[in-house]
N, C-alpha and C positions, 0 to 999 in steps of 0.2 A: 646488167644491161647498160650499154653505152648511151649516154644522152648526147645527141647532136645539138651543138649551139651554132647560131649564126649572128653573132653580135654586130650591131651597127650603131654608130653614134658619133658625136662630135663634142669636143670641148670648145664652146663658143667664146668664152671669156675667161682669161686667166690673169689674175692681178695678185698683188701681195695680200689682198683682203678677201677675195671671193674666187671660187671655182664654179663656173656655171656651164651647163651643157645639157645633152640629152643622150639617151642610149636605150635600146630595146633589142630583144632577140627575135630575129625574123622567123625562127622556127617556132617560137612560143611567144607571140607579142603580147599575150595577156598576163605574162609573169614579169615581175620586176627583176632586174638584173642584180647580181652581186658584183659590186665595183670596189676597187682599191685605189686610194690616193697614194702615190708613191713620190717621195722626195729623194732625189739622188740615189734612186734604186732601192730605197728601203720603204716598205709599206708603213705608213703612219696612221691611216684611218680606213676602216671598212664602212661602206655605206650603200644605199640603194636609191635609185630615182624615187622621189617623193612628191613630184608635182606632175600635173597633167599638161601635155603639150598638144593643144587643138590643131596646130598647124601640121604636126607630124601625123596625127590621125586623119586629117583631111587628105594629106599626100598619099596615105596608104588606102584611102577609101573606107576607113573604119570610123565607128563612133568613138568619141573619147573614152566612154565608159568601158567599151570592149577592149581597147588598147591597154588601158591601165596606166599607172604612173610611168612616165618616160623621162621627165626632166628633173634636173638636180641643181641645187644652188646651196653650196656649203661654205662655211668660213674657211679661209686658208689657215694652215697651222702657224703658230708663232715663230717657228724656226725660220720662216721665209723673211723675217724682219731683222736678220743679223747683219745686213750689209754685204753679204756674199752672194754670188750667183748660184742659183739652185735649179736643177732640172726637175720639172714637175710633170707627172703623167697620171692619167686615169686609165686603169687597167681592168679588163674583164677578168674577174678572179678565176673562174674555172678554166679558161683557155690561155690566159696570159696576154691576150690581144690588147694592144694599146690603142685607145681612141685617138683619132686624128685631132689636132689642136691648132687653134689660131696662133698660139705661142707655146714655147716649150721651156723657156727659162724665165725666172723671176729673180730680180735683184732689188732689194729695198733695205733702207737703214732706218730703224725706228729713231726718230729725233728725241724721244724722251730718254734722258739719261738717269739711270738709277743713282740715288744719293751715294750708295756704297762704292761706286766707281770713282768718285771724286776724292783724290788724296788731299788731306789737309796740308796747307802750306808749311814747308819746313820739315815734313815727316817723310822719310825715305821709304821706298818699297820694302827694303830689308827690315825696317822697324815694324812695318805692318805685318810682315810675315812672322815676326817674333811672337805675335799674339793671334794666331789663326782662330777663325770661328769653328772650323771643322777639321778633324784629322781623318784622312782617307787611309784605310789600312788595306793593303793588297798583298796576297801571297802569290809567290811565282816559283814555278819549277819548269825550266826549259820552255818557257812561253814567250820567247822573244817576239814572235810575229804578232800574236794577239796583244801582247803588252804594248807594242808600238801603236796598234790601232786604238787601244784604250787611251793612251796618253795624248795622241793626236786629236781624238774626238773631244777629250776634255779641254785641251787648249783652245779648240775652236768654239766650244759652246759655253764653258763656264765663264760668265761675264762679271759677276758681282760678289761672289763669296770668297772671303779670304780663307785659303786652304793650305794645310801642310800634308805632304804625302809621306807615308811610311811603307816601304816595300820590304817584306821579309822573303828573302830568296832561299830556296831549298836546294842548295848545292847544284845550281844550274851549270851546264856545260855547253850551252848553245849560243853564247854571246849575250845573254840577258844582262849580265853585270856591266858589260861595256856599253850596252844601250842605255841602261839606267844612268851611268855616269855622264853620258852625253846630254841627258835631260836635266841634269842638276842646274844648268845655266838658265833653263826655261821655266822650271817649276821649283817650288820650295820642297825639296825631296831629300829624304834620308833613306839609306839602304842598310838593312841588317842582313849580312850574308851568313847563312848557317852552313856548317860542314855536312849536315845530314838532311834527309828528307823528313822533316818533322811532321806532326799532326796539324790539322787545320786549327783545332782548339788551342793547342799550346802556342802556335805562332800568332794567332789573332789576339790571344791574351797578352803576348809579349808586345805586340804593336799597340794595344790599348794602354799598357803601362808606360810606353814611350811617348804617348800622345801629350801634346801641350794644350790642346783645346778642350772645350767642354762638351763637344759633340763628336761621336764616332761614326764614320761612314765605312762600313765593310763592303768592299767591292771585289768581285772575282776579276781575275786578270783578262778574262774573255768577254768582258762587257764592252759595248760600244755606246758612248753617250750620243744621244740623238737631238737633245735640246738642253737648255739650262734648267734642269729639273731641281737642282739642289735648293735654291731659295724657297721653292714651294714646299719641299719636304721639311725644311727648317721651320717654315711658317706653321706647319701642322703641329710640330712639337711645341713651338713657342706660344701658340695661341691656345693650347689646351694642355694644362699640366697633367691631366689624366691620360693623355696619350704617351706611351712609353717607347713604341717602335713604329717606324714608318718604312714601308717598302713601296715599290712602284710596279706598274705593268711591265712585263718583259716579253719581247718578241723573240722568236727563234727562226733561223733560216731553214727552210724545208726543201730547197732545191732551186732550180733555175727555170724561169718562165721561157716561153717560146721565143721571146725577144732577147734572151741572153742576160736578163737581169735577175738578181736574187728574189725569190718569193719567200715571204715570211708568214708566220702564223703566231697566234697568241700562245705563249708557253705558260704564263703565270699571271693570275689575277689575285694572288694570295694563296695560302695553303689551308686546306680544310681536311676533314677526316671522313673516311668511308669504311663501311663494314667489309672486311676481307678475312677469309679463313676463320680463325677463332678470336678475332679482335677487331679494333678500329685503327686504321693506319692513315698517316698523312698522305695527301696527294696534292699536286699543283692544280688549282682550280683554273679552268679555261672556259670560254664561252660555250654554253650548252642550253638546249631547249629544255631538257629535263631539270636542270639545276639553275637556280636564279642567281646570276652573277652580275654585278655592276661593271660592265665592260669599259665604260667611259667616265666613271665618277669614283670618288673614294668610297671604300666600304671597310667595315670592321671585320676582321678575320682573326682566328686564333694564332696564326703563324704567317710570317713572310719569309721568303727564301733569303739565305745569307749571301746570295749573289749580289744583292743591293739592299743593305739594311742599315738604317740610320737610327741611332739612339743617343741618349745622354751618357756621357762617361760615368757620371755618378751612379746612375741606375745600373749600368753594366757592372761596375765594380761592387755595388751593393749586393748583387745576387751571385757574385763569384765568377763572372765571365762565362765563357763556353766550357762545357763539361769535357774534360780530357778523357773520359771513359770511351768516347766515340772516336772513330778514325775515318774521317771524310764521309759522313753520312749522319743526318738527324741532329747535328749539333745546333743548327738554327731552330729546329722544332723545339728541342728541349729548352733552349735559351728563351725563346719567346713565351712559351708556356710558364716557365718559372718566373720570368720578369713580370708577366701579366698578373699572375696569381699571388706572388709574394708581395709585390708592390702595388697591387690593385690598379694596374695600368691597362690601357687599350692598345691593341695592335691594329694599325690602319694601313691598308694598301691603296696608295694614290693611283688609281687606274686612269686618271686623266694625265698622268705623266708616263713616259715610255723610254725604255732603252732596249738595245738589241743584245741578246745573250748568245754567244757562240758556244752553246751548251756543252759542258762536260770536260773542257780542257783542264781546268784546275783539278777536277775530281779524279779523272781517269788517266792522267799522263804519268807514267813512270812509277806507279805504285808497286812496291815489292811484293806484298801479299796478294794472292789471287783475289780478283774482284768479288767472286761469289762468297768466299770466306769472310771478306770484309763486310759485305752486305748482311750476311747472317749475323755476324757479331754485333753490328750496330742495331739490327732489329731486336736481338736479344736484350741489349742494354735498354733500348727504349721501352720494350715490353715490360721488363723488370721494374723500371722506374715509374712508368706512367700508364701501363696497360690497363690496370684495374680502374684507375681514375677515369680513363677515356671511355670505358663502358658506360659509366653513369653520366658523364658530361655529354656524350653524344646523344643519348636518349633524351636528356633534359633539353638539349638544343632543338631536336627535331619536334618534340612535343610542344615546346613553347614557341616554335617557329621564329626563333630569334635570328636565324640565318648566320650563326657564328661558327660553331663547330662543324655544322653541315648545312648545306643549302637545299637538301632534298625536301620534297613535299612528303608529309606523312601520308601513306597510302593504306587505307583500311578496306578490306574485303568483306562484304556482308553476304552471307549465304541466305538466299531468299527462296530456296526450295523450287516450287513450280510457279514462280511469279509470272513467267511469260504466258502461262495458260490463261489466267483471267484477263491478261491484256489482250489476247487474241480473241477471246469470247466476250460477249456482253456481260455475262454473269459468271462468277466462279463459285466454288463451294464456300460454305461458311468459314471453313478452316483457312482456305487460301485468302479469302477476303480479310480475315482477322489478321493473318500474317502480313498482308499488304498494309493494313492499317498500322500494325506495330512497326513495320519497317519505315513507313512514312514518318511516323513520330520520331523514331530513332534517327532518321536522316535529318530531320529538323534540329534535333539536339546536337548532332555532330556538326552541322553547319555553324551552330552558335558556339560550340565548344572549340572546334578546330576550323576556323574560317579559311585557313589556307590549305587544308587537307584535300586529298583526293579520295573519294569514296567510289568503289567499284562493286558490281553485283556478281556474285557467283550463283549460278542457277543450273537447272537440269537441261536447259536449252543450249548450254555451251559446255566447256570443259570445267566442271565445277571443282576439280582437284588441282588445277594449275594455278598456283598462287605466286607466280614470278613477280618480283618487284614489290610485294606487299610486306608492310611492316607488322600488320595485325590481321588476323582473320576471325570474324565473329560468326559463330555457328549457331543456327536457329533450329536445327533438327538433330535429334539423338541418333538417327540413322546415318548421319554423316561421319564416316570413318576418317578421322584426322591422321591416322597412320598411313593413309594413302596419298597424302599431299605430295605434289611434285614441284620441282623448281623452288625449293623452300630456302628462304634466308635462315641461317642457323640461329638468328636472334628473333625470329617471328614470335609474336604473342598470339596464342590460341585461346580464345575466350568462348565459353559456353553461355549463350544468351538464351536463358531458359524461359519458355512460356508453356502453358498447358500443364499436363500431369508430370509430376517429378519422377515417378518410378521408371519410365523408359529411359530417362537420362542416367540415373544413378546405376542402372543395370547394364548400361552400354560397356562393352569391354574396354573402351578407350576413355572412359569417364575420368580416370585419374591422370590421363595424359594431357588434359587441358591445363593451361597455366592459371586461368582465372574463371570464376563462375559468377554470373550476374543474373538475378531474377528480375523479370520484366514488371512484376507487381508485388505488393506486400503479401498477397495470398500465396503466390508461388514461392516467395521468400520463406514464409513460414513452413511450407511443405518441404522444401529442400533442406532447410536448416535442421529439421528433425530427423532426416533419414540419409543425408548424402555423405556424411563423414568428412566434409571439407568446409572451408570458410566461404560463405555466400555473401555477395554484395547485392544491394538493391539499386536498380537503375533509377536515376533522377535526372531532371533537366540539367542541373549544374554538373553532374558527374554521370554521364550515360553508362559508363562501365565501372562505377564504383571507384575503387582505389587504383584500378588499372588504367593505363594510358594517361596518367597525370604527371605533369611536369614537376609539381611540388609533392615531394614525398619524404617524410621523416622516417619511414619504415624500411627504406631500402633504396636501391637505385631508382632513378626516375622512371615512371611508367610501369612499375611492377613491384611486387614483393621480391625477395631474393630468388634468383634462379639457381637451383642447387642440383648438381650432378652427384649422384651417389655411386661411387665406383666400387664394384666388387673386387676383392683381392685375388680373384681367380679368373681364368679365361673362359670364354664360351666353349672352346674346344675341350676343356677339362671336365665340363659337365657330363660328357659321355663316359669318360674314363674314371672319373671320381665323383659319381652322382651324389653320394652322401655329403661329401665336403661342399660340393656346389649347392646342394639343397640348404645346407646350414648357412652358407654365405647369403643365399637369396632370401632366406627367412629374416636374417638380420637386416638386410637392406630394406625389405618390405616393411619391417617394423619402424625403421628410421623414416621411410617415405610417409607412411601413414601418419606418424606423429607430426611431422613437419607440415603435411598437407592440412591437418586439422588446425594448425596455427596460421595457415594462409600462405605458405610458400609454394612456389612452382618447383616440382621435384621430378626427377626421372632416374632410372637405374641403368647402368651400363656395365658390361663385363670389362675386365681389364684390357682385353684386346680390341675393344670397340672405341677406345679413347682417341684413336687416330683416324677413324673413319671420316670420309669427306663430308657426310651430312650430320656429323655430330652436332648437337645443340650447343649453343654458346652459354656458358655458365658463369655466374659470379662467384659461386662457392663450389669447391670440389671436396666431397667427404670421402675419405678412404675408409670403408667399413671393414675393420679388422675383426674377423670372427675367431673361431677356434683353430687357427692355422699356425703352424710353425713358420718362422721367417724363411726357412730353407725352401718351403713350398711356394712362396710368393714370387710372381714375376716382377722384374724390375719396373718401377713406375717412373713416368716423366710427368712431374707436376708443373702446371702452367704458371708462369710468373704473374700472369694477369688474372689469377684467381686467388681468392682466400682459400687456402689449403688446410683442411682439417682432418686429422687422424682421429677416428672414433673407435675406441675399444669397447668390447662388450662388458668386460669385467674390470674392476679396480685392480691396482697393482702398479708395478713399475712399467715404464713406457716400453711398448713392443717395438722392436726394430724391424724394418723391412727395407728391401733394396731400392735404391734410386739410381736412375741413369746419371751420367756425368753432367748433362745439361739441365737437369731437373731443378726446380725450385725446392726450397726447404719447407716443411710444414709450418703453418702460422700458429696452429692450435693443436694440442693433444688433449682429448676429452674422453672420459669414461662414461659409459651408458649412452643414453639418447640425448643429444644436445637440444637445448631450447632455441627457438627461433630468435629470441631476444639476445641470447649469447652471440649468435652469428651476426646479427645486425650490428651489435655494439662493436664487435671485432672488425666488421667491414667498415664502419664509419671511422674507427680509429686509424685503420691502415690507409684509407682514401684520404683522410684528413692530414696525414703525414706526408703526402706526395710531394708537396712544394716547400716543406720545412727545411731550414738550413741543417745540413748534416754536421 
C-alpha cells in the first residue's frame, strides 16, 4: 500500500549551534515526521519533531494535543565548526522533500585550539611525522576514484592527530599509484606496491609490520571521513585499558533523493550474531525496533567491521594479526573475537561518530575467484574455527541479556490451553482456573528471572502451533503435539511443564521429543521421577525451568544440557528395501537416546538423508551410530564443523571406517558402546575452550 505524504514545514533558525523549526504531515497531522539533517548532501542525523507548536495548531484550527509534536530544536553537529562553509538542509526522509529555510549555509570557526595542533618551537613538521600517534593502513586495487575521496575527506577533517599513511596497492592499473604519488606532498604517506592481488589479511598484516606508531587504524579505501572522529576513537582506547578494538557508525548511500542529493542509511552499528541455518552467523547491526541498538552512543559489541577498525599495535601483534585462512570475508570477525577473548579486551563501537562507506569496493573489485566460492570458503573457515563456540556464546548472551553477542529479546511461548475461556466467562472450570493460577505464578517468576524477556501466550483461541520468533516453548498439556509446530527456529527449546497426573504425559508419543521436563510441584516431581525415564527438574522461583534457560551452566552450553543428534548410518529410503538392517540401526539409536535422556540430554534421531533437511534441529553433538553395517553399505556423511562429532560403535575392536564427503569435518571422538553424558560434556568443554588458544 502506497502511503501519501504531504510534508509542510520550515527551518526557522539555522546557526552553528542550533537547528530550529517545525514540520508536520498535512495528510496525517497526528503523526510525527521522520526527518534527516543533511550536511553537504550527507545525512548526519535522523530525528523527529519533539516539541509542541501551539501557533501551528491554532493556524490549522486544531488542538495542540491532536496535532502532536511538530517543532524541533536540535544541536548542530560539530562538523559545522571547522571554519568552512557547509550547506545544511532538513529533509523529509520518506519523500526527500527539503524544508524551506531562512538560511542554507553555515560557516563558523571554533576559536578553541587543540593543544596537539600547536607545534613546539624549533620542531619541524617532518620531525613530528617521524613519530606518529596512529598508522592508517589502507588496501587498494583499482580504486583511484574512491581513494581520492578518502584522502580529500581526511585532509579536510583530521585536525589534531599525528598520522602516517601506509597504502598497500594490489597491482592497480587505473592510475592509483600516480594519485598516491601526488599525495605524498600533502600527507605522511608510504606506498607498498605489490605485483599481485594479495589477500586482505596478508596485506593488512604487512602494513601493521611497517607501522611506526603504537596504534593501527585499518580503513577501507571506500570510506569518506565526515568529521574528525580519530581523537575520540583514541580517547576510548587510552581511557580504558580493557578496551581493545574501536569502531564507529557507518552510513551507506542508498540512492538519490528527489532533490538530486544522495540519501544514506545506517549500515553498521557494530557486528552481532544471529541464528541462521545450522549455526550463528555475524551480521552488521542497524537500527531496529525488534533489536535494541544504541544508534547515537557507544555500545559494546563482539565485533566491528574492518572497514574502520582502531586497535593497539601491540595487541594486534600479540594475537597474530588477521588470519590468512580467509580471503576477503570474516577476517575482522575472527580478529575481534580472538583479541577480545585471548587478551580479555572489549570491543566498542562509537556510534556517536560517523563515516560514510561506499560499500563493497575493496571487497568486490577484481577478485579472480568467483564471489560465491569465496563466500562459501570463508564461511567454512569461520564455522570450523568458531562455530561450536558461537552456539554456546549466543545463548549465554540472550539468556543473560547482556546485549553483546545478540541484542534480541528472549521470547518464551507459554501454552495455556483454554485460557481465553475463563476470561470470557465469569467462572471457568476448576482445571482451567488451576492452570490460570499456575501460569500467573510462572509469569511472575519469568518477569523476575528474565526482566527483559518477551512472554507470549499460545492458546486454542489462536494458532497454538505457530511458534515463529520464539526461542523456547513451554507446554502445559500432554495433548499438545510438538511435532506439529510450525515456523520453528531450529534451536528452539521445547520444555514440558508438567502439572497434574504424570501418566498422560509419559504415554504421549512425543514425550521423548521434549528437550527438558519440569515439574510444577514436588508431588508431580516424585510421580514423574518414578515412571518417566527422563531427568526431571522441579520448578522454583529462582529457576522456573530448572537447569533449562539458565545463562550459567557447567553441564553444557548455556540454556540447556547438550543437544544431541543421533544420526543413523542408513537412509530412510533404505528402510523399505533393507528392513532388517534399518531395524538394527534404529534399535541401536533408540538405546543411545534412552540412555542419554536418562542422564538429562536433549536427543533426537535422524536418518542419514535427513541431515540436510531445512527444519533439521540445531545440535551441539552429532553421534554417528555405527551398527552392524559394512562400510561399503554406508552413505557418505558430511559432519558439521560446528558440532562435536562422535562415532559410536556397538562393539569393541578396531575403529570402523565409513565414508565422508570432501567438505566434511573429521570425528572428534571414537567410542565403543553407549557413551556417558559426562564424556560428551568434557569433550565439548575441551573443544570450546580451545577456540581462542594460540595454535
